[in-house]
NUFIDO-641100 format. One record per residue (C-alpha): x, y, z. Coordinates in Angstrom, 1 decimal, always signed. Layout:
PT      u      v      w
PT      X      Y      Z
...
! end
This chain:
PT      u      v      w
PT   +3.8   -8.4  +16.5
PT   +3.6   -5.1  +14.5
PT   +1.2   -5.1  +11.6
PT   +1.1   -2.7   +8.8
PT   -1.9   -2.2   +6.8
PT   -0.9   -0.8   +3.4
PT   -4.1   +1.3   +3.0
PT   -4.1   +5.0   +3.5
PT   -6.6   +7.4   +4.7
PT   -8.1   +9.6   +2.0
PT  -10.6  +12.6   +2.3
PT  -13.4  +13.0   -0.2
PT  -14.7  +16.5   -1.0
PT  -16.8  +18.0   -3.7
PT  -15.2  +20.9   -5.9
PT  -17.3  +23.8   -7.2
PT  -17.9  +21.8  -10.5
PT  -19.6  +18.9   -8.4
PT  -16.7  +16.6   -9.0
PT  -15.5  +14.4   -5.9
PT  -11.9  +15.2   -5.1
PT   -9.7  +12.7   -3.3
PT   -6.6  +13.8   -1.2
PT   -4.3  +11.7   +1.0
PT   -3.0  +13.5   +4.1
PT   +0.0  +11.1   +4.3
PT   +1.1  +11.8   +0.6
PT   +0.4  +15.3   -0.3
PT   +1.4  +14.6   -4.0
PT   -1.5  +12.2   -4.4
PT   -4.5  +13.9   -5.7
PT   -7.4  +12.7   -8.1
PT  -11.0  +13.3   -8.6
PT  -14.0  +11.6  -10.3
PT  -17.5  +12.5  -11.4
PT  -19.1  +10.2   -8.8
PT  -18.1   +9.1   -5.3
PT  -17.5   +5.5   -6.6
PT  -15.3   +6.8   -9.6
PT  -13.3   +9.0   -7.4
PT  -12.6   +6.2   -4.9
PT  -11.6   +3.8   -7.9
PT   -9.2   +6.5   -9.3
PT   -7.9   +7.0   -5.8
PT   -6.5   +3.5   -5.7
PT   -4.6   +4.1   -9.0
PT   -3.5   +7.6   -7.7
PT   -2.2   +6.0   -4.7
PT   -0.3   +3.3   -6.5
PT   +1.4   +5.9   -8.7
PT   +2.4   +8.1   -5.9
PT   +4.0   +5.1   -3.9
PT   +5.7   +3.9   -7.2
PT   +7.0   +7.5   -7.6
PT   +8.4   +7.6   -4.0
PT  +10.1   +4.1   -4.6
PT  +11.8   +5.2   -7.9
PT  +13.0   +8.5   -6.3
PT  +14.4   +6.5   -3.3
PT  +12.0   +8.5   -0.9
PT  +10.7   +7.2   +2.3
PT   +7.2   +6.0   +2.4
PT   +5.3   +7.0   +5.5
PT   +3.4   +4.6   +7.4
PT   -0.4   +5.0   +6.9
PT   -2.0   +7.2   +9.5
PT   -5.0   +6.3  +11.5
PT   -8.3   +6.7   +9.5
PT  -10.4   +9.3  +11.2
PT  -14.2   +9.8  +11.0
PT  -15.3  +10.8   +7.4
PT  -12.2   +9.5   +5.8
PT  -12.0   +6.5   +3.4
PT   -9.2   +3.8   +3.7
PT   -7.7   +3.2   +0.1
PT   -5.3   +0.6   -0.7
PT   -3.0   +0.5   -3.8
PT   -2.6   -2.4   -6.1
PT   -1.4   -5.5   -4.3
PT   +1.8   -5.6   -6.1
PT   +2.5   -2.0   -5.3
PT   +1.7   -2.4   -1.7
PT   +4.3   -5.5   -1.5
PT   +6.8   -3.5   -3.3
PT   +6.3   -0.5   -1.1
PT   +6.6   -2.8   +1.9
PT   +9.8   -4.5   +0.4
PT  +11.2   -0.9   -0.3
PT  +10.6   +0.3   +3.4
PT  +12.0   -2.8   +5.0
PT  +15.1   -3.0   +2.7
PT  +15.7   +0.9   +3.5
PT  +15.2   +0.2   +7.3
PT  +17.6   -2.6   +7.4
PT  +20.1   -0.9   +4.9
PT  +19.7   -3.8   +2.5
PT  +21.0   -3.4   -1.1
PT  +19.9   -5.1   -4.0
PT  +23.1   -7.2   -4.1
PT  +22.5   -8.3   -0.4
PT  +18.7   -9.1   -1.1
PT  +19.9  -11.1   -4.2
PT  +22.4  -13.0   -1.9
PT  +19.7  -13.8   +0.6
PT  +17.4  -14.9   -2.0
PT  +20.2  -16.8   -3.7
PT  +19.4  -15.0   -7.0
PT  +21.7  -12.6   -9.1
PT  +21.5   -8.8   -8.4
PT  +19.5   -8.0  -11.7
PT  +16.6  -10.2  -10.3
PT  +16.7   -8.7   -6.8
PT  +16.8   -5.1   -8.5
PT  +13.8   -6.0  -10.4
PT  +11.9   -6.9   -7.5
PT  +12.7   -3.5   -6.0
PT  +11.7   -1.9   -9.2
PT   +8.0   -0.5   -8.9
PT   +7.6   -0.5  -12.8
PT   +8.8   -4.0  -13.3
PT   +6.1   -6.6  -13.0
PT   +6.9   -9.0  -10.2
PT   +4.9  -12.0   -9.0
PT   +3.3  -11.8   -5.5
PT   +4.8  -15.2   -4.2
PT   +8.4  -13.7   -5.1
PT   +7.8  -10.4   -3.4
PT   +6.5  -12.4   -0.4
PT   +9.6  -14.6   -0.4
PT  +11.7  -11.4   -0.5
PT  +10.0  -10.0   +2.6
PT  +10.3  -13.3   +4.2
PT  +14.0  -13.4   +3.9
PT  +14.1   -9.9   +5.5
PT  +12.0  -11.3   +8.4
PT   +8.6  -10.2   +7.4
PT   +5.5  -12.2   +6.4
PT   +2.5  -11.3   +4.2
PT   -1.2  -11.8   +4.9
PT   -4.0  -10.8   +2.3
PT   -7.4   -9.5   +3.2
PT  -10.3  -10.3   +1.1
PT  -13.7   -8.6   +1.3
PT  -16.8   -8.1   -0.7
PT  -16.4   -4.5   -2.3
PT  -19.8   -4.6   -3.8
PT  -21.3   -4.7   -0.3
PT  -18.9   -2.0   +0.9
PT  -18.0   -4.1   +3.8
PT  -16.0   -2.6   +6.4
PT  -12.4   -3.7   +7.1
PT  -10.5   -4.1  +10.4
PT   -7.1   -2.5  +10.7
PT   -6.0   -5.4  +12.6
PT   -8.1   -8.6  +12.2
PT   -8.5  -10.4  +15.5
PT   -7.6   -7.5  +17.6
PT  -10.2   -7.0  +20.5
PT  -10.2   -3.2  +19.7
PT  -12.4   -3.7  +16.6
PT  -12.8   -0.4  +15.0
PT  -14.4   -0.5  +11.5
PT  -13.6   +2.0   +8.7
PT  -14.8   +2.9   +5.3
PT  -12.5   +0.9   +2.6
PT  -11.2   +0.9   -0.9
PT   -9.0   -2.0   -1.5
PT   -6.7   -3.5   +1.1
PT   -3.7   -5.7   +1.4
PT   -2.0   -6.3   +4.8
PT   +1.7   -7.0   +5.5
PT   +2.9   -8.3   +8.9
PT   +6.2   -8.5  +10.8
PT   +7.0  -11.8  +12.3
! end
């Protein structure tokens, strides 16, 4: 089973003014900063969400998140954006149009198009259903962010490498 964790590696550096700058190697257009490390990482999640929504809107591919390396943080977008990014990627991979998605979900094309629209608010169960009809399942990972717990890229995998984390949502293929 292939599992995709919709959380991207991010680098955190300080600029000359002392602010923390966050960059995403997989998404060069995503760049943000903050006065503190915590604020920069919070801004990073919003920045990542915006970059992903922009790619969906522009019809661009969304790269699979690369492996988090030592010294990098793992940052996840808003859960709705993560599911919309997953749906966008699966629909493109399978050449599924909004009309075909609507047919499979037994809804009209307008409703299916709204599920694919990153700016339209969609409910998580509806996005999960859309992914299900395309052969994919959704799993959610919950962790205590205040303790800065470490998240496993593939829970249950015997190769348990821990990573620094922002927020995370995980999508699995069935």
